[in-house]
C-alpha positions, 0 to 999 in steps of 0.5 A: 273489917280488921287489920292494918293494910293500907287502903282497906275498905268495904262496900255494901251494895243494893241489888242492881236494877232498882229502877228508881226515877225522880229525886230521892234522898239516901242516908248511909250509916256506919257504926265503927268500933276499934282503933285507927283512922277511918278515911272515907265514908260515902254513898254512891248512886249508880244510874242506868246510863252508867254514870254515878254520883257520890255523897260528900265524904265524911270527915276523916276520924281517928278512933282510940282503942275500943272507941265507938263512933257512928258516921252518917252520910246523906246524899240527894240525887242530883238529877231527877230525870235519871233512873237509879240502878244501884246504891252503894255504901263505901267505907275506907280506912288506912289503919285498923278500925 
């Protein structure tokens, strides 16, 4: 997404009702081209009981004009007894990127 609004972000979400039980590993990959500061990239796992967990936040990064970077954020489900309903990849930036 483009622009300079503070806190801009985008969320990519799977369909709901995935019904995945057991321990899984997921990896979110985001390619960014532009300039500005990318503040936060995380994978969110939402369980059928309404709770959720996030991957560790990728380090904040600043991009020069027309610079390209790839951000990779792995996460492993922390509770193998819970059932996963939805996955989200969330990206937030503070300036154009």
